[in-house]
N, C-alpha and C positions, 0 to 999 in steps of 0.2 A: 591770608587774612585780608579782609575787605578794607576799602579805603577809609571808612568810617571807623572801624576798629583800629586801624593804624594811626588815624588821627587822634582819637581818644587816647590810645596807649602812649603815643608820643607826648601829647599834651600833659597826661598823668606823670610821664617820667620827667619831663621838665619841671612841673610844679614840684614833684617830690624833691628832686635834686636842688632845686632853688629853695624850697622852704628848709630843707636840711642844712644847706649852707647858711640861711639866714639865722636859724635857731643856734646852730654852733657858734656863729659869729656873735650873736647877741649874748649867748651864755658867756663866752669867753670875755667879752667887753664888760658885761655886768660884773662878773667875778673880779676882774682886774680893778674896775672902778671901786667896787665895795671894798676890795683889799687896800687900795690907796686911801679911801676915805678912813678906814679903820686905822691904817698906819699913821695918817695925820693926827687922827684923835689920840693915839697912843703917844705920839711925839709931844703933842700938847700936854698930856697928863704926865709924861715923863719929865718935861721941863718944869712943871709945877712941883712935881715930887723932888726933883733935884734942888729947887729953890727952898722948898721946906726943909729938906734934909741938911742944907747947907747952914741954916739958921738954928738948927735944932741941937739941943745939947744931949738929947737921948736919941740917937739915930735908930737903934733897933725898935724902940717903941713907936717912933714916927713911922717906920716901914710898916710895922704891923698895922697901924692905924690906917695908913694909905691903902694898903692892900685890902683891909676890911671894907672901906668905904667905896673903892672902885670895883671890888669884886674881881680883881686881876691879881696876878702875881708880880710884885714889885720887889726888884732886887737892887743892891747898891755894891759896886765893885770898886776897890781902890785901884790905884794905878798899877801896882804889882799884881794884884789878882787879875786884873784886866789883860795884862800882858801875858799871864800864864794861860788864861782861858781863850785868848783870841785865836789860837790855833784851832779850837774846837767850835767857836762861836763866830761866825762871819760877821754878825751884827757889832760885836765888840771891837773887832779889827777895824771895821769901817768907822765906828765911833771915834776910836783912837786917832784915825787918820784925818777924818773929816768933821768929826763932832756929832754926827748922827749916822746910825746904822740900822739896817733892818734885815730880817731873814724869815722865811717860812720854811718850817721842817717839822718832822715827827720826832717825838722822843724816842719811839721804838716802832716796830712793824705794825702794832695793833693799835697804837694811839692815833687820836685825831691830829690833824695838823694844827700847828700853833704859829702865831705871828709874834715875832720878838723885835721890839723897837729899843734901840739904846741911844742914850743922849750923854754927852760928856759935859761935865760941869765942875764947879769948884769942890763940891762934895766928893767928886769921883764920877763914876759911869753909872747912870740909873738905867735899868733895863726892865721894861714892863712887857709882860707876856700875856697874850689874849688868845683864847681858842678861836679857830676858823669855823666852828660848828654854826654859828649864827649866820656867817656869810654863806656857808654851804646850804643852810636851810633856805635863805632868801633865794639863792640861785636855783635851788631845787623847785621851789614854788614858782618861780619865774619860768623855769624849763617846762613844768606841767601846763602852765597856762599857755605858753607858746605852742607846745605840741597839740594841745586842744584846738587852739586857733588855727594851727597849720592843718590839722585834720579836716576842720570845717571848711578851710579855704580850699583844700584838695578835693573834697566832696563837690563843693560848688564849682570849682574849676572843671571838675570831670563832667558835671552835668551840662555846664555851658559848652564844653568842648563837644559833647554828644550832640546837643542841639545844633551847634554850629556845623558839626560834620554831617548830620543828617540833612541840614539845609543845603549843604553843598553836594552830598551824594545823591540826593533824590533827583535833581535835574540832570546829573551826570548819568545816573541809572536810566532815566528816561531818554537821554541822548544815545546811550548805548542801545537801547531798545529800538530807536529810530534808526541807528546804523544798521542793526540786524534786519529791520523791516527793508531797508534799502537793498541789502544783501540778498534778501529773500524775494525781492520784486514787488513787495506789497507797499501800500501807502503808508508813510512814516508820520508820527505825530511828534512835533518838536516842542519841548518844554519852554516855559517861561520862568526864570529863576529870580530876576531882579539883581543878579550879581553881574556886573559889567563884563568881567573876564569869561564867565561861562556863557552869557548871552552872546558874546563875540564868537565863542566857539560854536554856539548853536547856528549863528548866522553863517559861519564858514561852512558847517556841515550842510545846511539848507542849500547854499549856493553850489556846493559840490554835488548835491543830489540833483539840482536842476541840470547842471552840466552833464552829469552821468546820464540822465534821461535823454538829453538831446544827443549825446554821443551814442547811447544804445540804440536810439531810434534810428540813426544813421547806419549803425552797424547791421541793425535788423533789416533795414531797407537794402543795404548792399548785400547783405547774406541772402535775403529772399531773391534779389535779382540775380545773383550768382547761382543759386540753387535752380531758379527757373531756367536759366541759360543752360546749366549742366543738364537739367532734365530734358530740355528740348533738343539737345544735341543728338544728331543721328549716330555719332560715334559713342561707343561705350566708354564710361569713364569710372574708374576704380581707384579710390584712395584708401591706403592703409597706413597704420601707425608703425612706430618702430618695432612692435612685436609681430606685425603682420596682420593684425585684426583690421576687418574692413570698417572704415569710418564713413565712406561714400560710395554708393553704386547707383548710377542713374538708371532710368527705365530701359534705356538702350542696352546696357551692360547686363541687366536682369534678364532681358529678352534673349540676348545672345546666350547667356549661361543657362537659361532655363529656370529662372527663380521668379516667383510672384512677387508682387509689390510689397505685400506684408510678410514675406518669408525671409527668415534670417539667412544671411550669407556666411559661409564658414570662412576661416582665416585664409589669407592669400596663399599660404603654403598647401592648403588642402583644397584650394578652389578648383583647380585643374586636374584632369586625369591624364592628359597627354603629357608624355615625357618631355617633349620639346618645349611646351608651355611651362612645366615645372622648372625646367633649366633656365627659362627666361626669368621666372620669379626669383629664383636663387641669385641670379646675376644682379637683378635690380636691388634686392634686399642686401646683397653684399656691396652695394655702392657703384656698381657698373650701370652704364646707360644702355639700354636696348633700343635700337633704332631699326624700323621697318623690317621687323622679323615676321615672316609669313608663316602662319601656323594652320593646320587642319584640326578642327575640334568638332566632333559630333556631326560630321557632314558639312560644317561650314568652314569657309576659308576666311581667316582673320589675319589683318595686318596689325601687328603689336608695336606700339612704342611706349617705353617706359623709362622713367627717370627717378632716381633716388632723391629723397629729400632730407638726407643726414639722419639725425636721431628722430626727426619727425615722421619717418616712414618712406613711402614711395607712392607715385601716381603711375597709372597704367591707362593707356588709351587703346581701345580696340576699335578697329575699322572693318566692318562686314563687307568683304570683297566677293561673297558668294554669288550675288546677282550680277555683279560686274563680270566675273569670270564666266557665269552662265551665258550672259549676253554676248561675250566674246566668243564662246563656243558656238552660240547660235549664229552669230556673224560668220564665223569660219564655215560652220556647216551650211549656212545659207549660200555663202559664195561657192562652196564645193558642190552643192546640190544644183544650183543654177548652172554652173559650169558643166555639170554632168548631164543635166536635162538638155541644155543647149548642144552639147557636144554630140549626143546621140543623133538627132535629126540632121545637124549640120554635117556629120560624117556621111550619113546616108545620102543627103543632097549632094554633097561634094563628090561622093564616089559614083553615083549614078550620072551626074552631070559630066564627069571626067570620062565615063564610059561612052556617053553619047558624042563627046567631042573626039574621042580617040578612034572609035568605030563607026561603022555605018550600019546599024542593026536594021532589021526589017521594021516595017510600019508597026506591027503588032507589039513588037519588043519595045520599040521606041515609046509607044503610047503607055505601055506598063511602066516604063522607067519613069516617064514624065508624071504619071499618076502618083508614083511613090514619092517623086520630089514635091509634088503639089501637096500631098498628104502630110509630109514632114514639114513643109513650109507652113501649112495651116496649123500643125501641132505646135510649131515655134510661135506662131501668131497667138495661138490661145494661151500659151504659157506667157508670153509678154503681156497680153491683156490682163491675165490673172494677176500678175505681178504688179501691173499699174493699178489695178483695182484695190489689191491688198495694201499697197503703199498709200494710196489715197485715204482708205479708210483708217488705217493706223495712224496716220499723221493728223488726223482730225480734220482734214480739209473737206471731208464728205460729211454732210448732214442730211438725215433722212427728210424727204418731203412728204408730209404726212397727208394722206387721203383715205377716204372710205374704200376698202378693197374688198371685192367679192371673193371669198375663199374658193368656192366651187368653180367659178369661171376661171380663175388664175390657175387652178390645178388642171383643168381641161386644156387651157391654152398651153401650158408647159408640156403636157402629155402629147398634144398634137405635134409639137416640135420634134419629139422623140418617138413618134409613132412608127417611122420606118425600121428603127432598131428594134423596138418592142415587137413589131409583127414578125421581124426575121428570127426573134428568139421564142416567139409564141407566148410572150409575157402579157399579163393583163393587169389592169389597173381596178382597184377597189377603193372607192371613195366614201367616206363616212363622216358627213358633216352634221354634227348634232344640233338640234334647235338652240338658238341663241349664239351659235358660233358662226353664223353664215357670213359675217363681214368683221372687219378689224380696221382700226385707224392705223395705218402704217404706210411706209414708202412702197408703192406699187411695183416699180422696178426692182427694188431690193428684195421684196418677197418673191417675185418671180425667178430672181437669181438664186435664192435660197432653195426654192422647190427645184429648180432645174439641176443644181449641183447635187441635191439629195436623191432626186429620182433617177439622174444619170449614174450616180454611184450604185444605187440598188440595181439598175439594169446591167452595170458591168460585173456585179458580183452574184447575180442571180442566173442560174442555168435556164435551160429550155422549159417552157411551160410554168415559169415562175409567177408568183403574184406579188404586187406591189400594193401595200395599202396605205392610203393617206387618210389621216383621221384628224379631225378638229373638233374640240370641246370647250366649253366655257367653264371656268372655275373661279367664280367671283369676279375679281377685277382682272383676272388673267385669262389668257387664251393659249391652250396647248395644242400645238400643231406637231404631228409626228408623221414620219414616213418610215414604214416597215417593210422588209422583204423576208422571203423564205430562202435565202441564199446560203452561201458557205459559211457565213458567220465570221466573226473576229475572236481571236483567242483573248482570254481575260487580260493577260500581261500587256496586250497592245492597246486596250481600251483607253487608259489615261492619256495616250499620246497621239491619238488619231486626228486630233484638231491642230496638231503642230504643222507647220509648213514642211512639205516634202516627205512627211512621214508616211510610210507605206507598210501595211501589215504584211502584204504580199508583193514585194517590189517587182518581181518578174511578171506576174499576172497584170499589174497596174500599167507597166509600160507596154505590154503587148496590147492592152485595151486603149492605149493612148492617153491615160490620165496625166494631169500635170502635177498631181500631188498637193495642189493648193485649194481644192474645192471646199474641203470641210473646214480649212482655216478661214476661208472667205465667209462661209456660212456662220462660224462662231463670231467673227468680228461684226458682221451685219446685224445679227441677232443682239449682241451686246450694245451696239450703237442705237438700237431701239429701247434699251433699258431692260432687255430680257437675258436669258441665259440658255445654253444648250448642253445636253447630255446625251450619253450613248448607252444602249443596252444591247447584249449580244449573246448568243449561244452558239458553239461551233456546231455546224451542220443544220442549225435550225433558223438561221437568219439573224438580221441585225435590225434594231429600232433606233432612230434618231429622234429625239424629242427636242422641240424649240417652245420655250415658254415665253410669250410675249405679253405686254400690258395691253388689255382688250381695247 
């Protein structure tokens, strides 16, 4: 039931019981007062009758005359009669004792009530009896009048209660609507009732709304800062509720697990396919802390730390160690490769030097040994120079000195430095510089080093009577410079790695030719330092083509 309904119903009940009590009390009081008044009247009449009977010589005639005049039953009892009837008539007993007695009773079950008043005098005891019908009639009429008035009062009271309830309920209903608007995040409308208590409540709710707005603004700001912080983290952060449902997964976690930004993430129990990862999830959901657990997941190496949050779920942090492990492997391989590359010429130099010191070979043998020593020393020098160049480029200490470079002149200059090897192999150079690609804005020394490494590689892997083609062409704001040969080619499985340091598709052949294994890596870094990119194409037995795309 609504507040207004309860207010009206309560008011009606209060009015009903109040009016009922008032009517009942008034009716009883009226009846008692009328009965007392009638008793006093009968007492007066009885005394008058007793006086008349005391002086009358014919009492029966006087009794009859008195009864006729008063319209009541008048009786006279002698002392003896009174004593006999006192047992049945309480008013007679009272009259004998105190001089006056009265009683109300029915003659039988169906007769109306009668009021008996007895007065003791000289003539005996005079009893006058009157019917209570007149009193009952007056009481009945008064009762009907009071009930009618009570009904009118009840109706008026109910109406006033309804109006009062509505005047109270309307602002309360409006205040409830304002509270729902606050809960829904919309602008509330506060009522004006004119009732001090309700207006005080409205003011309290309005103040609460202001404080909630301020606190929600602070919470939203803190939440946005926390979300931005979590999203910007390099580590993957995953938060789950007590049932394992994902509540937070930042961009790094989605990237590691292969989910797009708008793609739904499954529950934590079904998130990982790796057995070790699922075991870690079971442990943290079981209330255990997972610390520095290294897992392999879809080719990635992840370091997992997880902590339970009780009934609120768990939080898991994923740190991608794949690149770190790769760099550690590269470092180990680099150290091993450098050691191996230096060990071979050093062993040769040491061996031939020890032979020259221990023996005294003839002049021709000594010269040959010394040429080998010098050749290996130069090989070590080239390796060290290439390592220093590569280190300088990778560290960012080297910056290209941009100038206008003539492509054709640079290619011819490089070919001239390799002419002796080319002539010995019977190799020939084909140069194709298309119109618009004759010059480029680049570092001249870097471009010469790029072409030297590429043409030197082509000579190394091209047999006798081979052809090396250098082609330059303009493509919008870019210039494509390529070096192609018709040599042995490179197997497809080796192409993605030929620009790595010390990587060789044919290690034995490279070392026989004296290569350092750093040439293509230097080419890649020099081209990228110019804002370009490098790629390779090859067919086994048909040759290789290295393409450098540079900003023109």
